[in-house]
C-alpha positions as CSV (number, residue, x, y, z in Angstrom):
1,M,-37.3,-107.4,-83.0
2,R,-38.9,-108.7,-79.7
3,R,-41.9,-106.8,-79.6
4,S,-44.8,-106.5,-76.5
5,A,-48.3,-108.0,-77.3
6,S,-49.8,-104.2,-77.7
7,R,-46.7,-103.4,-80.6
8,R,-48.1,-106.5,-82.4
9,S,-51.6,-105.1,-82.5
10,P,-53.8,-105.5,-86.1
11,I,-54.5,-102.1,-85.8
12,R,-51.1,-100.9,-86.4
13,T,-50.7,-102.0,-90.2
14,T,-47.9,-101.7,-92.5
15,V,-48.5,-98.6,-95.2
16,S,-46.3,-98.8,-98.0
17,V,-47.1,-95.8,-100.5
18,G,-46.4,-92.2,-99.4
19,V,-44.2,-90.5,-97.3
20,V,-43.8,-87.4,-95.6
21,V,-41.2,-85.3,-94.5
22,V,-40.4,-81.7,-93.9
23,A,-37.3,-79.7,-94.1
24,M,-35.6,-78.6,-90.5
25,A,-34.0,-75.5,-89.1
26,A,-32.2,-74.7,-93.1
27,A,-35.6,-75.6,-95.2
28,T,-37.0,-72.2,-94.8
29,A,-34.1,-70.4,-95.7
30,T,-33.3,-73.0,-98.7
31,A,-36.8,-72.0,-100.0
32,A,-37.0,-68.4,-99.5
33,T,-33.0,-68.3,-101.1
34,A,-34.3,-70.3,-104.4
35,Q,-37.4,-68.1,-105.0
36,G,-35.7,-65.0,-103.9
37,A,-37.8,-63.9,-101.3
38,T,-39.1,-65.1,-97.8
39,P,-43.0,-66.6,-98.0
40,A,-45.6,-63.9,-96.6
41,P,-46.9,-65.6,-93.5
42,P,-51.0,-66.4,-93.8
43,P,-53.2,-63.5,-93.7
44,H,-55.1,-64.8,-90.3
45,T,-53.5,-64.5,-86.5
46,Q,-52.8,-68.8,-86.2
47,R,-48.8,-68.6,-86.6
48,T,-47.7,-71.4,-88.7
49,Q,-44.2,-72.8,-89.9
50,Q,-43.5,-74.2,-93.3
51,V,-43.2,-78.1,-93.7
52,E,-41.5,-80.2,-96.5
53,Y,-43.6,-83.5,-97.4
54,F,-43.2,-86.8,-99.6
55,T,-46.5,-88.0,-101.1
56,G,-47.3,-90.7,-103.8
57,D,-44.6,-92.9,-105.4
58,S,-42.7,-89.4,-107.2
59,G,-40.0,-89.6,-104.5
60,H,-40.4,-85.7,-104.6
61,P,-41.9,-83.5,-101.7
62,R,-44.0,-80.9,-101.8
63,H,-44.4,-77.9,-99.2
64,T,-47.6,-76.5,-97.0
65,R,-48.0,-75.2,-93.7
66,V,-48.3,-76.6,-90.0
67,P,-49.5,-74.5,-86.6
68,V,-46.9,-73.5,-84.4
69,S,-47.4,-75.6,-81.0
70,K,-49.2,-73.6,-78.2
71,P,-46.8,-72.4,-75.6
72,L,-46.6,-74.8,-72.7
73,S,-48.0,-72.9,-69.3
74,P,-44.9,-72.9,-66.9
75,S,-47.3,-75.8,-64.6
76,E,-46.9,-77.6,-67.7
77,R,-43.1,-77.2,-68.0
78,A,-42.6,-78.1,-64.6
79,A,-44.4,-81.3,-64.5
80,I,-42.6,-82.5,-67.7
81,A,-39.2,-81.3,-65.5
82,A,-40.2,-83.1,-62.5
83,G,-41.9,-86.2,-64.6
84,D,-40.4,-88.7,-66.8
85,G,-37.3,-88.3,-69.4
86,D,-34.8,-90.6,-68.2
87,V,-31.7,-90.3,-70.7
88,T,-30.0,-93.3,-72.0
89,P,-26.7,-93.1,-73.8
90,I,-27.1,-95.2,-76.9
91,V,-23.6,-93.8,-78.3
92,R,-20.8,-92.4,-76.1
93,S,-17.7,-91.3,-78.7
94,G,-16.4,-88.5,-76.5
95,P,-17.3,-85.7,-74.4
96,V,-20.1,-83.1,-74.9
97,G,-18.7,-80.1,-76.7
98,S,-16.5,-82.5,-78.7
99,K,-19.3,-84.2,-80.6
100,L,-22.4,-83.7,-82.3
101,D,-25.4,-84.8,-80.1
102,V,-28.0,-86.4,-81.6
103,V,-31.5,-86.9,-78.9
104,F,-34.2,-89.3,-79.6
105,I,-37.5,-88.7,-77.7
106,G,-39.9,-91.5,-78.1
107,D,-43.8,-90.9,-78.2
108,G,-46.6,-93.5,-78.2
109,Y,-44.1,-95.9,-76.1
110,T,-45.7,-97.1,-72.7
111,A,-43.9,-97.4,-69.3
112,A,-43.9,-100.8,-70.4
113,Q,-42.4,-100.2,-73.7
114,Q,-39.1,-98.3,-73.2
115,E,-36.9,-100.8,-74.2
116,D,-38.6,-101.3,-77.2
117,F,-38.2,-97.8,-77.7
118,H,-34.1,-98.0,-76.8
119,A,-34.0,-100.7,-79.2
120,D,-35.9,-99.0,-81.9
121,V,-33.0,-96.1,-81.5
122,R,-30.6,-98.2,-82.3
123,A,-32.0,-99.5,-85.2
124,K,-32.9,-96.9,-86.5
125,W,-29.1,-95.0,-86.1
126,A,-27.7,-97.8,-87.5
127,K,-29.4,-97.5,-90.8
128,M,-28.9,-93.8,-90.9
129,T,-25.1,-94.1,-90.3
130,A,-25.1,-97.0,-93.3
131,V,-25.2,-93.9,-95.1
132,E,-21.9,-91.9,-96.3
133,P,-20.6,-89.8,-95.3
134,Y,-22.4,-90.8,-92.1
135,A,-20.5,-94.2,-92.1
136,S,-17.2,-92.9,-92.3
137,Y,-17.0,-90.2,-89.3
138,T,-20.0,-92.7,-86.7
139,G,-17.1,-91.8,-84.2
140,Q,-18.0,-88.1,-84.5
141,F,-21.5,-88.5,-82.5
142,N,-22.9,-89.0,-79.3
143,V,-26.8,-90.3,-79.3
144,W,-29.0,-90.1,-76.4
145,A,-32.5,-91.4,-76.2
146,V,-35.4,-89.8,-73.8
147,D,-37.7,-91.7,-72.3
148,A,-41.1,-89.8,-72.7
149,V,-44.0,-92.0,-71.1
150,S,-47.2,-92.2,-72.5
151,H,-50.5,-93.6,-71.6
152,D,-51.4,-95.3,-74.7
153,S,-49.3,-97.4,-77.1
154,G,-49.0,-96.2,-80.9
155,V,-50.1,-92.5,-82.3
156,S,-53.4,-90.9,-83.6
157,G,-54.2,-91.2,-87.1
158,D,-52.8,-94.8,-87.2
159,P,-54.2,-96.2,-89.3
160,T,-56.7,-94.2,-90.1
161,K,-57.8,-90.4,-89.1
162,D,-60.3,-91.4,-86.2
163,V,-58.0,-93.3,-84.3
164,V,-57.1,-91.3,-81.6
165,R,-54.1,-92.2,-78.7
166,D,-53.2,-90.4,-75.6
167,T,-49.0,-89.5,-76.0
168,A,-46.5,-87.8,-74.2
169,L,-45.5,-85.5,-77.6
170,N,-49.0,-85.6,-79.1
171,S,-47.7,-87.3,-82.1
172,A,-50.7,-87.8,-84.9
173,F,-50.6,-88.5,-88.8
174,F,-53.4,-86.7,-90.7
175,C,-51.3,-83.5,-89.7
176,E,-53.4,-80.6,-91.3
177,G,-55.4,-83.0,-93.0
178,T,-52.4,-84.4,-95.1
179,E,-52.1,-88.2,-94.1
180,R,-48.5,-88.9,-94.2
181,L,-47.7,-86.0,-92.0
182,L,-46.9,-86.5,-88.5
183,C,-47.0,-83.5,-86.1
184,V,-45.8,-83.3,-82.9
185,D,-46.1,-80.6,-79.5
186,T,-42.9,-79.2,-80.3
187,D,-43.0,-77.6,-76.8
188,K,-43.3,-80.4,-75.1
189,V,-40.6,-81.8,-77.3
190,E,-38.2,-78.9,-76.5
191,S,-38.9,-79.6,-72.7
192,Y,-37.8,-83.0,-73.1
193,A,-35.1,-82.4,-75.3
194,A,-33.7,-80.2,-72.6
195,K,-32.8,-83.1,-70.4
196,A,-30.5,-84.6,-72.6
197,P,-26.4,-83.6,-72.1
198,A,-26.8,-81.7,-75.0
199,A,-28.7,-81.6,-78.2
200,D,-27.8,-80.8,-81.4
201,L,-30.2,-82.6,-83.6
202,V,-33.6,-84.0,-82.1
203,V,-35.4,-86.9,-83.7
204,V,-39.2,-87.8,-82.3
205,L,-39.3,-91.4,-82.9
206,S,-43.0,-92.4,-83.2
207,N,-44.6,-96.1,-82.0
208,S,-45.9,-97.1,-85.3
209,T,-45.3,-98.7,-88.7
210,K,-47.2,-96.3,-91.0
211,Y,-44.4,-94.6,-93.4
212,G,-44.4,-90.7,-92.2
213,G,-42.7,-87.9,-90.4
214,A,-42.0,-84.4,-90.4
215,G,-39.2,-81.8,-89.9
216,Y,-39.7,-78.4,-88.3
217,N,-38.5,-74.8,-89.1
218,D,-37.1,-72.2,-87.3
219,I,-36.5,-74.0,-84.3
220,S,-32.8,-73.6,-83.9
221,S,-32.8,-70.0,-83.3
222,Q,-35.3,-70.8,-80.2
223,V,-33.2,-73.4,-78.8
224,G,-29.8,-73.5,-80.4
225,Y,-30.1,-76.8,-81.8
226,D,-31.0,-78.0,-85.8
227,G,-34.6,-78.4,-85.7
228,I,-37.0,-80.7,-84.9
229,A,-37.4,-84.3,-87.1
230,T,-40.1,-87.0,-86.7
231,A,-40.3,-90.7,-88.4
232,S,-42.0,-93.9,-87.9
233,S,-40.2,-95.9,-85.7
234,D,-40.9,-99.6,-87.4
235,N,-41.0,-98.4,-90.9
236,D,-38.1,-99.6,-93.1
237,R,-37.9,-96.3,-95.1
238,S,-38.4,-93.8,-92.4
239,D,-34.4,-93.8,-92.0
240,Q,-33.9,-92.2,-95.4
241,I,-36.8,-89.4,-94.3
242,A,-34.4,-88.4,-91.5
243,V,-31.2,-88.4,-93.6
244,H,-32.5,-86.4,-96.1
245,E,-33.2,-83.8,-93.6
246,T,-30.5,-83.7,-92.2
247,G,-29.2,-82.4,-95.9
248,H,-31.0,-79.4,-95.0
249,S,-30.5,-79.2,-91.4
250,L,-26.5,-80.3,-91.3
251,G,-25.2,-79.8,-94.3
252,K,-27.5,-76.5,-95.5
253,L,-28.2,-78.1,-98.8
254,A,-31.0,-77.2,-100.8
255,D,-33.7,-79.4,-102.4
256,E,-32.8,-80.5,-105.9
257,Y,-36.0,-81.7,-107.3
258,A,-38.3,-79.0,-109.4
259,Y,-42.0,-78.3,-109.3
260,G,-43.9,-79.4,-112.5
261,E,-45.7,-75.8,-112.6
262,S,-42.3,-73.8,-111.1
263,G,-41.0,-72.6,-114.0
264,T,-38.0,-70.6,-114.8
265,Y,-35.4,-69.1,-111.5
266,S,-34.6,-65.7,-112.0
267,G,-33.6,-64.8,-108.9
268,P,-29.5,-64.4,-107.9
269,E,-27.1,-67.0,-107.1
270,P,-28.6,-69.2,-104.6
271,A,-26.1,-69.7,-101.1
272,Q,-26.5,-73.5,-100.8
273,A,-23.6,-75.6,-102.4
274,N,-25.9,-77.8,-104.5
275,L,-27.6,-75.2,-106.5
276,S,-26.0,-72.9,-109.3
277,T,-27.5,-70.6,-112.0
278,L,-24.0,-71.1,-113.6
279,S,-23.6,-74.0,-116.6
280,A,-20.8,-76.5,-116.0
281,D,-18.6,-74.3,-118.3
282,Q,-19.3,-70.9,-116.6
283,M,-18.3,-72.8,-113.3
284,T,-15.4,-73.8,-114.2
285,A,-14.2,-70.4,-115.7
286,Q,-15.1,-68.7,-112.9
287,R,-14.0,-71.0,-109.7
288,Q,-17.2,-71.4,-108.7
289,K,-19.7,-73.7,-106.8
290,W,-18.9,-77.3,-107.1
291,Y,-16.4,-76.3,-109.7
292,R,-13.7,-78.8,-107.7
293,W,-15.7,-81.7,-108.7
294,M,-16.5,-81.2,-112.4
295,G,-16.4,-84.4,-113.9
296,Q,-15.8,-86.9,-111.0
297,E,-18.0,-90.1,-110.7
298,S,-20.4,-89.4,-107.9
299,P,-21.6,-91.8,-105.4
300,D,-25.1,-91.2,-106.6
301,G,-24.6,-92.3,-110.2
302,G,-22.8,-90.6,-113.0
303,A,-20.3,-87.8,-113.3
304,V,-20.9,-84.2,-111.5
305,G,-21.8,-81.8,-114.3
306,A,-24.8,-79.5,-114.3
307,F,-28.3,-80.5,-114.5
308,E,-31.3,-78.8,-115.2
309,G,-34.0,-78.3,-112.5
310,G,-33.5,-77.8,-108.9
311,G,-34.7,-75.6,-105.7
312,Y,-38.2,-75.9,-106.9
313,Y,-37.8,-74.8,-110.2
314,E,-37.6,-76.8,-113.7
315,H,-35.5,-74.3,-114.9
316,G,-32.6,-71.9,-114.5
317,L,-31.4,-73.7,-111.4
318,N,-28.8,-76.3,-111.7
319,R,-28.0,-79.1,-109.9
320,P,-24.9,-81.0,-109.5
321,T,-25.7,-84.2,-110.6
322,D,-28.8,-86.3,-111.9
323,N,-30.4,-87.8,-109.1
324,S,-29.4,-87.5,-105.6
325,I,-30.8,-87.5,-101.6
326,M,-31.5,-84.2,-101.8
327,R,-34.0,-85.1,-105.3
328,S,-35.1,-88.4,-104.4
329,L,-35.6,-90.7,-101.4
330,G,-32.9,-93.9,-101.2
331,R,-30.0,-91.9,-102.7
332,Q,-26.8,-91.1,-101.7
333,F,-25.3,-87.8,-101.3
334,N,-23.6,-86.6,-104.4
335,L,-19.9,-85.4,-104.1
336,P,-20.8,-81.4,-103.4
337,G,-23.5,-82.6,-100.6
338,R,-21.6,-85.1,-99.1
339,E,-18.6,-82.6,-98.6
340,A,-21.3,-80.2,-97.5
341,M,-22.6,-82.7,-95.0
342,I,-18.5,-83.2,-93.8
343,A,-18.7,-79.6,-92.8
344,G,-21.5,-79.5,-91.1
345,F,-20.5,-82.2,-89.1
346,Y,-17.6,-80.3,-88.0
347,R,-19.8,-77.2,-86.9
348,Y,-19.9,-79.1,-84.0
349,A,-17.8,-82.3,-83.7
350,S,-14.4,-81.7,-83.2
351,V,-11.7,-83.7,-85.0
352,L,-9.9,-84.9,-82.0
353,S,-11.2,-85.5,-78.7
354,S,-10.4,-87.3,-75.3
355,P,-12.0,-88.5,-72.2
356,V,-8.7,-87.0,-70.3
357,A,-9.2,-83.4,-68.9
358,T,-6.9,-80.4,-70.5
359,D,-7.6,-78.2,-67.3
360,R,-5.4,-80.3,-65.0
361,A,-2.0,-81.3,-65.1
362,V,-1.8,-85.5,-65.6
363,P,0.7,-88.0,-63.8
364,R,4.0,-89.1,-66.3
365,G,2.5,-92.3,-65.9
366,A,-0.8,-91.6,-67.1
367,R,-2.5,-93.0,-70.2
368,I,-3.8,-90.2,-72.6
369,R,-6.3,-91.4,-74.9
370,V,-7.7,-89.4,-77.9
371,T,-10.2,-90.1,-80.8
372,V,-10.0,-89.3,-84.4
373,P,-11.7,-90.2,-87.6
374,A,-10.2,-93.1,-89.8
375,S,-9.2,-90.9,-92.3
376,A,-7.2,-88.3,-89.7
377,R,-3.3,-87.8,-89.4
378,L,-2.2,-88.2,-85.8
379,R,0.8,-87.0,-84.2
380,W,2.0,-86.4,-80.6
381,Y,4.6,-83.4,-79.5
382,V,6.4,-83.1,-76.1
383,D,7.0,-79.5,-75.2
384,G,6.7,-78.9,-79.1
385,R,9.2,-81.4,-80.2
386,E,6.9,-84.1,-82.3
387,H,7.7,-87.9,-81.0
388,K,7.5,-89.5,-84.2
389,S,7.3,-93.1,-82.8
390,A,3.9,-92.1,-81.8
391,R,2.6,-91.3,-84.7
392,G,-1.4,-92.4,-85.4
393,R,-1.4,-93.9,-81.9
394,H,-4.3,-93.4,-80.1
395,T,-3.1,-93.6,-76.7
396,V,0.2,-92.4,-75.0
397,V,1.8,-92.3,-71.4
398,P,3.9,-88.8,-71.1
399,R,6.6,-91.3,-69.5
400,A,7.4,-93.2,-72.6
401,L,7.1,-90.3,-74.7
402,G,10.3,-88.9,-72.6
403,V,9.1,-87.1,-70.8
404,P,11.5,-86.5,-67.6
405,A,11.1,-86.3,-64.1
406,D,13.0,-83.0,-63.2
407,G,9.8,-81.3,-61.8
408,R,10.2,-78.9,-64.8
409,P,7.1,-78.2,-66.7
410,H,6.7,-80.4,-69.4
411,T,3.4,-80.6,-71.9
412,V,2.1,-83.2,-74.3
413,T,0.2,-82.2,-77.3
414,A,-1.9,-84.1,-79.6
415,K,-2.8,-82.7,-83.1
416,A,-4.8,-84.0,-85.8
417,V,-5.8,-83.7,-89.3
418,D,-8.7,-85.1,-91.2
419,R,-7.3,-85.9,-94.9
420,T,-10.0,-87.3,-96.3
421,G,-10.5,-86.7,-100.0
422,A,-14.5,-85.8,-99.4
423,V,-13.3,-82.3,-98.9
424,R,-11.6,-80.3,-101.6
425,D,-12.7,-76.8,-100.8
426,P,-10.1,-74.8,-98.2
427,A,-12.9,-73.6,-96.6
428,V,-13.8,-76.3,-95.0
429,R,-10.4,-78.3,-94.9
430,K,-9.8,-75.7,-92.0
431,L,-12.4,-77.2,-89.7
432,L,-10.9,-80.5,-90.2
433,S,-7.6,-79.6,-87.6
434,G,-7.6,-79.7,-84.2
435,S,-4.9,-80.4,-81.2
436,L,-4.8,-80.7,-77.7
437,T,-2.3,-79.8,-74.9
438,W,-1.9,-81.5,-71.7
439,R,0.2,-80.2,-68.8
440,V,2.5,-82.9,-67.0
441,A,3.1,-83.5,-63.2
442,T,6.7,-84.8,-63.3
443,Y,7.2,-85.5,-59.4
């Protein structure tokens, strides 16, 4: 990838040891459920929020708390609204509202480096969508890049704590004394995210090669999307941070690791799909949790069973497999986790979408085009009767489907069902079907 001279500066050294990540919107609920209670706020007036971070070579995270960003004044918000923030579509798979919209915002990129930022977004998204089930559902996402122009190139704390740079979102390593924790001003992030057509997930891509990142809790209830995550633009493992965190935010999955000092869990059955107090035999007998996947070979290695340790406890909680991405970076989602991720995709995206509006009549000779996942079955109907020869077609013409020019009202309907084998839960399968209907102008 071509870089400007400032991006090749010796001050930006590659760090290969240590990772920082934090749970996104669902992580607070994950920790609270696993421990049986919501952690009490600290005994001081500074509002804080929980973060999750990796450190050293263990691959397993830890947790801490960081201060909540100071709210922006009305004049500061107005300045951001009126200033930079150009929006560039990186991936346009369909209309807003029918796709899951991911917004990347750059920090530590000068005005001359915005094309570098766009290239970094493309590269990062390509690595994220190489992981299943993203790989099978790339058509369910729109991706937007929002420019945030910084005075300085790079971010504070890179490579050392004393380095300070003036950036649009105040990206900084050594957050609260933790080197790999990459914090931002979340209020500024929210103001820039609002410039995008829609935002279901927000990722701040900070101009750095240093291994690190962060994700913020308690965001979705305020702004309507599943959290804010940060990641280094040019570290070759930071995409794994983002994928792990979407396991929390989209999949509503719990962490599957344990702290050495965490002891034995004695609370109620967790709500998360990938933790259980039940043994494999109990799950199967009671038809609970991931019993439908029991004994199946999982993409992260080995067969699905009940492996002790998870939700931060060494004992008392079981996870589906030995070592999925919800336990260690660089792994795959296990089968129950993959199913939960697909359910998360479909909370935002529709199985069937079209650029052709359904709120007005279409001519008989118009082309109606739709998009569906590769695993979906697609069928077409005229006035409620299936046109079997059109099965599987992504583009049809009402006239070719036999809609007559008789001046009477007629309809064309597309129906799709995602028949993926990665979903076995009937409750999730209900999300995997949809239809669109167009009125046809027959004159």
